[in-house]
C-alpha positions as CSV (number, residue, x, y, z in Angstrom):
1,M,-65.6,180.7,36.9
2,P,-65.8,180.8,33.0
3,T,-65.8,184.2,31.5
4,A,-69.2,183.4,29.4
5,T,-71.1,182.0,32.5
6,K,-69.3,185.6,34.5
7,Q,-71.5,187.4,31.3
8,I,-74.6,185.5,31.5
9,Q,-74.9,185.8,34.6
10,K,-74.2,190.0,34.5
11,V,-77.0,190.1,31.7
12,L,-79.2,188.0,34.1
13,A,-78.3,190.2,36.8
14,T,-79.5,193.4,34.8
15,A,-82.9,192.0,34.0
16,S,-83.3,190.8,37.9
17,N,-82.9,194.6,38.5
18,A,-84.7,196.2,35.9
19,Y,-87.5,193.8,37.3
20,P,-90.4,195.7,39.0
21,S,-90.8,195.3,42.9
22,H,-92.1,197.5,45.3
23,D,-90.1,198.0,48.9
24,I,-92.6,195.9,51.1
25,P,-92.3,194.7,54.6
26,L,-90.5,191.3,55.3
27,A,-93.3,190.7,58.0
28,V,-95.5,192.7,60.0
29,P,-94.4,193.0,63.7
30,P,-96.6,191.6,66.7
31,P,-98.7,194.6,67.6
32,G,-97.5,196.5,70.7
33,S,-94.3,194.9,70.5
34,G,-92.9,198.4,68.9
35,L,-90.8,197.1,66.6
36,K,-89.6,198.0,62.9
37,P,-90.5,196.0,60.2
38,V,-87.4,195.0,57.4
39,M,-88.3,196.9,54.3
40,G,-86.6,195.7,51.0
41,N,-88.1,193.9,47.7
42,Q,-88.7,190.1,46.4
43,G,-87.1,190.8,43.0
44,M,-87.6,188.0,40.7
45,P,-90.1,185.3,40.8
46,W,-88.4,182.7,42.9
47,L,-84.2,183.6,41.7
48,G,-85.0,186.9,43.9
49,N,-82.1,189.4,43.9
50,T,-79.9,186.2,43.8
51,L,-78.3,186.5,40.4
52,D,-77.7,190.2,41.2
53,A,-75.6,189.5,44.7
54,L,-73.8,186.9,42.7
55,S,-72.6,188.7,40.2
56,D,-71.5,191.7,42.8
57,P,-72.1,190.9,46.1
58,L,-70.7,194.0,47.6
59,G,-72.4,196.4,45.5
60,S,-74.8,194.7,45.7
61,A,-75.0,194.8,49.8
62,M,-73.8,198.5,49.6
63,K,-77.0,199.5,47.2
64,R,-79.2,197.8,50.0
65,Y,-77.7,199.6,52.5
66,E,-77.7,203.0,51.1
67,K,-82.0,202.2,50.3
68,Y,-82.8,200.6,53.5
69,G,-80.0,201.2,55.8
70,P,-78.4,198.3,57.7
71,V,-81.1,195.9,58.0
72,S,-82.7,195.0,55.0
73,W,-84.8,191.9,52.8
74,S,-84.4,190.7,49.5
75,G,-85.8,187.4,47.4
76,A,-83.4,184.3,46.8
77,L,-83.7,181.2,45.3
78,G,-87.2,180.7,46.9
79,M,-85.9,181.9,50.7
80,K,-86.7,185.5,52.0
81,M,-82.9,186.8,53.1
82,V,-82.2,189.7,55.6
83,T,-79.0,191.1,55.0
84,L,-76.9,192.9,57.7
85,V,-74.9,195.5,57.2
86,G,-72.9,197.4,59.8
87,P,-70.8,196.4,63.2
88,E,-74.1,196.6,65.6
89,A,-76.1,194.9,63.1
90,I,-73.4,192.1,62.9
91,E,-72.9,192.1,66.4
92,A,-76.3,191.2,67.0
93,A,-76.5,188.2,65.1
94,W,-73.0,186.9,66.0
95,M,-73.5,187.3,70.2
96,N,-76.9,185.9,69.5
97,R,-78.0,186.5,73.5
98,D,-81.5,185.1,72.8
99,K,-80.3,181.9,71.0
100,A,-82.5,182.5,67.9
101,F,-79.8,182.0,65.4
102,S,-78.9,178.6,63.6
103,S,-75.5,178.3,62.1
104,E,-75.9,175.2,60.6
105,Q,-79.3,176.1,59.8
106,G,-78.5,179.9,58.5
107,W,-75.1,177.3,56.6
108,E,-77.3,174.6,55.1
109,P,-78.8,176.3,51.7
110,M,-75.3,177.7,51.3
111,I,-72.9,175.0,52.0
112,G,-74.4,171.9,54.0
113,P,-74.5,169.1,51.5
114,F,-70.6,169.6,51.2
115,F,-69.1,170.7,54.4
116,R,-71.8,169.7,57.2
117,R,-71.0,168.9,60.6
118,G,-68.4,171.0,60.2
119,I,-67.1,173.0,63.4
120,M,-69.0,176.0,61.6
121,L,-72.0,174.2,60.7
122,M,-73.3,173.6,64.4
123,D,-75.1,175.3,67.0
124,F,-75.4,176.0,70.8
125,G,-74.2,173.6,73.2
126,E,-73.3,170.9,70.7
127,H,-71.0,173.7,68.9
128,M,-69.2,174.2,72.2
129,H,-68.8,171.0,73.2
130,H,-67.0,169.9,69.7
131,R,-65.0,173.2,69.9
132,R,-63.7,172.4,73.4
133,I,-62.0,169.7,71.4
134,M,-61.0,171.1,68.5
135,Q,-59.3,173.9,70.3
136,Q,-56.4,171.0,71.1
137,A,-55.3,171.1,67.7
138,F,-55.1,174.8,67.3
139,A,-53.0,175.2,71.2
140,R,-49.5,177.0,70.6
141,P,-47.8,173.9,70.7
142,R,-49.9,172.4,67.7
143,L,-49.2,175.5,65.5
144,N,-45.4,175.3,66.4
145,G,-45.6,171.4,65.3
146,Y,-47.0,172.8,62.0
147,L,-45.1,175.5,61.4
148,D,-42.1,173.0,61.6
149,M,-43.5,171.1,58.8
150,M,-44.3,173.9,57.0
151,T,-41.4,175.5,56.7
152,P,-39.5,173.3,54.4
153,H,-42.1,172.8,52.7
154,I,-42.2,177.0,51.8
155,Q,-38.7,176.8,51.2
156,K,-38.8,174.3,48.4
157,S,-41.3,175.4,46.9
158,L,-40.5,179.4,46.6
159,A,-37.1,178.2,45.2
160,N,-39.6,176.3,42.4
161,W,-41.3,179.2,41.4
162,D,-40.7,180.2,37.6
163,V,-40.9,184.0,38.4
164,G,-40.9,186.9,35.7
165,K,-43.4,189.4,34.2
166,G,-47.4,188.3,34.7
167,F,-46.5,185.7,37.6
168,P,-49.9,184.4,38.0
169,M,-49.6,184.8,41.9
170,Y,-53.6,183.8,43.1
171,T,-53.1,180.5,41.0
172,R,-49.3,179.7,42.2
173,T,-50.5,180.9,46.0
174,K,-53.8,178.3,45.4
175,E,-50.9,175.6,44.2
176,L,-48.7,176.4,47.5
177,L,-51.5,176.2,49.8
178,L,-53.3,173.0,48.4
179,E,-49.6,171.2,48.9
180,L,-48.8,173.1,52.3
181,A,-52.8,171.5,53.8
182,S,-51.8,167.7,52.2
183,E,-48.6,168.1,54.0
184,V,-49.7,169.5,57.2
185,F,-53.6,169.1,58.2
186,V,-53.4,165.2,56.1
187,G,-49.9,164.2,56.3
188,S,-50.6,162.7,52.6
189,T,-47.7,160.1,52.0
190,L,-49.6,159.4,48.2
191,S,-48.6,159.7,45.4
192,E,-48.4,163.3,43.3
193,A,-51.7,161.6,41.2
194,E,-53.6,160.9,44.5
195,N,-53.0,164.0,45.9
196,H,-54.2,165.5,43.0
197,R,-57.0,163.6,42.6
198,L,-58.2,164.7,46.4
199,E,-57.2,168.5,45.5
200,D,-59.6,168.4,42.6
201,A,-61.9,166.7,45.1
202,F,-61.6,169.8,47.5
203,E,-61.7,172.4,44.6
204,A,-65.3,170.9,43.4
205,A,-66.4,170.6,47.3
206,V,-65.5,174.5,47.7
207,R,-66.9,175.3,44.4
208,G,-70.2,173.6,45.1
209,G,-72.0,176.0,47.2
210,Q,-71.2,178.9,44.1
211,A,-74.2,176.5,42.0
212,I,-77.1,178.3,40.5
213,I,-78.7,174.4,39.7
214,R,-78.6,173.2,43.3
215,A,-79.3,169.7,42.7
216,D,-77.7,166.6,41.9
217,V,-78.7,166.4,38.3
218,G,-75.7,165.8,35.2
219,N,-72.2,167.3,35.8
220,F,-73.2,170.6,36.9
221,T,-71.2,172.2,39.9
222,W,-73.4,171.2,42.5
223,A,-73.7,167.6,41.4
224,R,-69.7,168.0,41.0
225,G,-69.3,169.1,44.6
226,L,-71.3,166.2,46.1
227,R,-69.0,164.1,44.1
228,G,-66.1,165.6,45.8
229,R,-67.8,165.4,49.1
230,E,-67.8,161.6,48.7
231,L,-64.5,161.0,47.2
232,L,-63.0,163.0,50.5
233,Q,-65.1,161.0,53.1
234,E,-64.1,158.2,51.1
235,Y,-60.2,158.5,52.2
236,F,-60.5,160.6,55.3
237,R,-62.9,156.8,56.5
238,S,-60.1,154.6,54.9
239,E,-57.3,156.4,57.0
240,I,-59.2,156.7,60.3
241,A,-57.6,153.4,61.7
242,T,-53.8,154.0,60.7
243,R,-54.0,158.0,62.2
244,R,-55.5,156.1,65.4
245,Q,-52.6,154.2,66.5
246,G,-50.3,156.8,64.5
247,D,-48.5,159.4,66.4
248,G,-47.8,161.6,63.8
249,D,-48.1,166.3,64.0
250,D,-50.3,166.2,61.3
251,L,-54.0,167.8,62.2
252,F,-55.6,164.6,60.9
253,T,-53.8,162.4,63.5
254,V,-54.1,165.0,65.9
255,L,-57.6,165.6,65.7
256,C,-58.2,161.3,66.3
257,H,-56.0,161.7,69.7
258,S,-57.8,165.3,70.6
259,E,-59.7,165.5,74.2
260,D,-60.8,168.2,76.2
261,D,-60.3,168.6,79.9
262,E,-63.1,166.2,80.6
263,G,-61.8,163.2,78.5
264,N,-64.4,163.5,75.2
265,T,-63.0,162.8,71.7
266,F,-63.9,163.1,68.4
267,S,-65.7,160.2,66.9
268,D,-64.5,158.6,63.2
269,E,-67.3,160.5,61.9
270,D,-66.4,163.7,63.2
271,V,-62.7,163.7,62.3
272,V,-64.0,163.2,59.0
273,N,-66.5,165.8,58.8
274,H,-63.9,168.4,60.7
275,M,-60.9,167.9,58.0
276,I,-63.5,168.3,55.0
277,F,-64.6,171.8,56.9
278,V,-60.9,172.8,58.5
279,M,-59.1,172.2,54.7
280,M,-61.6,174.2,53.6
281,A,-62.0,177.2,55.9
282,A,-58.0,177.3,56.0
283,H,-57.1,176.9,52.8
284,D,-59.4,179.4,50.8
285,T,-59.1,182.5,52.8
286,S,-55.1,182.1,53.5
287,T,-54.9,181.7,49.4
288,I,-56.8,185.2,49.4
289,A,-55.3,187.4,52.0
290,L,-51.8,185.9,50.8
291,S,-52.0,186.9,47.0
292,M,-53.8,190.5,47.6
293,L,-51.4,191.1,50.4
294,T,-48.8,190.6,47.5
295,H,-50.9,192.0,45.0
296,Y,-51.0,195.6,47.2
297,L,-47.3,194.9,48.5
298,G,-46.4,195.5,44.7
299,R,-48.8,198.4,44.3
300,H,-47.2,200.2,47.3
301,P,-43.9,199.7,46.8
302,E,-42.6,202.0,49.9
303,W,-44.5,199.0,52.5
304,Q,-42.8,196.3,50.3
305,D,-39.5,198.4,51.4
306,R,-40.2,198.4,54.6
307,L,-41.3,195.3,55.4
308,R,-38.5,193.6,53.9
309,A,-36.5,196.0,55.5
310,E,-38.1,194.2,59.1
311,S,-37.4,191.0,57.4
312,L,-33.7,191.3,56.8
313,A,-33.2,193.4,60.2
314,L,-34.8,189.9,61.9
315,G,-31.6,188.1,60.7
316,K,-33.4,184.4,59.9
317,P,-34.7,182.9,56.4
318,T,-37.8,181.7,58.1
319,L,-39.4,182.6,61.1
320,D,-40.4,180.5,64.0
321,F,-43.7,181.2,65.7
322,D,-42.1,183.9,68.2
323,D,-40.8,185.6,65.4
324,Q,-43.9,187.6,64.3
325,D,-43.8,189.9,67.1
326,A,-40.9,191.6,65.7
327,L,-42.6,191.7,62.3
328,P,-45.1,194.5,63.4
329,S,-45.2,196.3,59.7
330,L,-46.5,192.9,58.3
331,D,-49.1,192.7,60.8
332,L,-50.7,196.3,59.8
333,A,-50.0,194.9,56.1
334,F,-51.9,191.6,56.9
335,K,-54.9,193.4,58.9
336,E,-55.6,196.2,56.2
337,T,-55.6,193.3,53.6
338,L,-58.0,191.3,55.5
339,R,-60.5,194.1,55.6
340,I,-59.9,195.7,52.4
341,N,-60.4,192.0,51.0
342,A,-62.3,189.7,53.2
343,P,-61.8,186.7,52.5
344,V,-65.2,185.2,54.2
345,G,-67.0,188.6,52.4
346,M,-70.5,186.9,53.6
347,L,-72.2,184.6,56.7
348,F,-75.1,183.0,57.5
349,R,-77.8,182.3,60.1
350,K,-81.4,181.2,59.8
351,A,-83.9,182.9,62.9
352,V,-85.0,180.0,64.6
353,A,-87.3,182.1,66.9
354,D,-88.8,185.3,66.6
355,T,-86.6,188.1,67.5
356,Q,-85.1,191.7,66.5
357,I,-82.2,193.0,65.4
358,L,-81.5,196.7,65.8
359,D,-85.3,197.0,66.9
360,H,-86.1,195.3,63.5
361,Y,-88.8,192.4,63.4
362,I,-87.0,189.3,62.2
363,P,-89.6,186.0,62.2
364,A,-88.7,182.6,62.8
365,G,-87.6,181.0,59.5
366,T,-85.9,184.0,58.2
367,L,-82.0,183.4,56.2
368,V,-79.9,186.6,57.4
369,A,-76.8,187.0,55.1
370,I,-74.2,189.1,57.8
371,H,-71.6,190.9,55.7
372,P,-68.6,192.0,57.1
373,W,-67.2,192.9,53.8
374,A,-69.2,195.2,53.1
375,T,-68.7,196.8,56.8
376,M,-65.3,197.2,56.5
377,L,-65.4,199.0,53.0
378,R,-68.2,201.8,55.2
379,E,-66.9,204.8,55.0
380,E,-69.4,205.8,58.5
381,W,-66.9,203.8,60.2
382,W,-63.3,204.1,57.9
383,P,-62.1,206.7,56.5
384,N,-61.3,206.9,53.0
385,P,-62.2,202.9,53.3
386,R,-61.1,201.8,49.7
387,H,-57.7,203.2,50.0
388,W,-55.1,200.3,51.2
389,D,-53.7,202.2,54.4
390,P,-52.0,200.4,56.7
391,E,-51.0,203.0,59.4
392,R,-54.9,202.8,59.9
393,F,-54.1,199.5,62.5
394,S,-51.6,201.5,64.0
395,P,-51.2,202.4,67.7
396,E,-51.4,206.4,67.1
397,R,-54.4,205.6,65.0
398,R,-56.8,202.5,66.0
399,E,-59.3,203.3,63.5
400,D,-60.5,199.4,64.4
401,K,-61.2,200.6,67.8
402,V,-64.7,202.5,66.6
403,H,-66.2,199.7,67.2
404,R,-65.7,196.1,68.3
405,F,-67.1,194.6,65.4
406,A,-66.1,197.4,63.1
407,W,-62.9,195.0,61.8
408,S,-64.4,191.4,61.8
409,P,-62.9,189.2,59.0
410,F,-62.7,186.0,61.6
411,G,-65.6,186.3,62.8
412,G,-67.0,187.1,65.8
413,G,-69.0,185.2,69.1
414,A,-69.2,181.5,69.9
415,H,-68.2,180.6,66.0
416,K,-65.2,183.3,65.8
417,C,-62.4,182.1,63.8
418,I,-60.7,178.6,65.6
419,G,-58.2,178.8,63.0
420,L,-57.1,182.5,62.7
421,Y,-53.7,181.9,64.3
422,F,-53.0,179.6,62.3
423,G,-54.0,181.2,58.9
424,G,-51.7,184.5,60.4
425,M,-48.8,182.3,61.1
426,E,-49.1,180.6,57.4
427,V,-49.6,183.6,55.7
428,K,-46.9,185.4,57.4
429,S,-44.4,182.7,57.5
430,I,-44.4,182.5,53.6
431,M,-44.4,186.6,52.9
432,H,-41.3,186.8,55.5
433,Q,-39.9,184.2,52.5
434,M,-41.0,186.0,50.2
435,L,-39.8,189.7,50.7
436,L,-36.5,188.1,51.5
437,Q,-36.1,185.7,48.2
438,F,-38.1,188.6,45.2
439,E,-39.2,192.1,44.5
440,W,-42.3,192.9,42.2
441,S,-44.6,195.6,41.4
442,V,-48.1,195.7,39.7
443,P,-47.7,197.6,36.4
444,A,-50.0,200.6,36.5
445,D,-52.2,200.3,34.0
446,Y,-53.5,196.9,35.5
447,R,-57.0,196.6,36.8
448,L,-58.0,194.3,39.4
449,Q,-60.5,191.8,38.3
450,L,-62.3,190.2,41.3
451,D,-65.3,187.1,41.3
452,Y,-66.2,186.0,44.6
453,G,-65.8,182.6,45.7
454,T,-66.1,182.3,49.6
455,G,-64.7,185.9,49.2
456,P,-63.3,188.4,46.5
457,T,-61.2,186.1,44.6
458,P,-59.4,187.2,41.7
459,G,-60.4,186.2,38.4
460,D,-57.6,186.1,35.9
461,G,-54.4,184.4,38.5
462,L,-53.6,188.0,39.4
463,P,-50.5,188.9,37.7
464,I,-47.6,190.4,38.7
465,D,-44.5,191.3,37.8
466,F,-42.0,189.0,40.1
467,R,-38.1,188.8,39.8
468,R,-35.4,187.5,41.8
469,R,-33.5,189.3,44.2
470,G,-29.4,189.1,43.9
């Protein structure tokens, strides 16, 4: 996000906070229900508290939790949005036992035009039907194949990194993972210029959901996202026939041939929609996780040394899938990074029937924001929550066991991330090679600057001092 835009947004957010708004119930519970009203406030007319949430989503959620508790509401772009913080509250929405919450309708006003009909934007029986077919693309043999495709590309990319002081880790990670997405997901044989065109379209689609002007107007963020989506659709549609006849190991070709145990397959449009969504889900989250893990290892050299010792002891320059079990300290550090910088900070649902969360009345039509990021940074469940401490996941401590959803960076319930093992494999494979090839540190006076995209994102490229090992 451009600096000027951020400054304007912060000024407007301050104005939003200052706007007089009384605490009122979202709705009056039905007589005799025994339910409590959800308390909150509208904020500014139409905009509600949107600008505050955009400029500081974590701080906004924390303030609402401290004032109202785990279930609260606020105005947002003409809608009423309930925010859930805390493992019990997010469990109720994710488990969705009375099928009162729609993922498709929850995400529609946020990212629907860019990722419509992706696996996360489906509901109930249709979602499970598509998930059973897609699961074949993330089965163990397929993950091994993807890793075989990734490994030489990772080696080549790291060998070409021009490291030194102020190396922009987030920027370079984003470039690397976009290239890996082209290689592993698309199996692209396009020219470099054509690949960049697809990558730019993908990036525009990802950013589309962050728009304030949410209309196809001019060259604003929303409009650029729509054009990006159109270009991606055009490309994937043009390739379907060739991929259906092929036998490649890339995800695109695999999805063209995937079928469940009953022989059900994806239509051409299903493949297009799922490819666009999966590229976003896998690339954006892994970029945040890997770059932030690198940052924390630069801040904590004792952990960097510990992880490097394990990688050296493995005696292999690259990882096979089973080697991940031989790097337990890397797993601890990875989990702690996902806790403190959740790659997906908020997830959305919409109530399609009157329901309740923690005995609070949620009327049909209410948008619900599930906030795992804030949950994983609350001291009610995590001692000293802002401190990066991978040992909290060690067998001796297992602080995550305080509640099944205290640690939930991959979501939960029927929509739990289908690519979680792929994401972990990708990040760990790259980090293993980095530990063997580089040493790095973060200057003591550096202050992390986070923007917000799908999750907390370094706004300055994440400069880190790198050097190659002897």
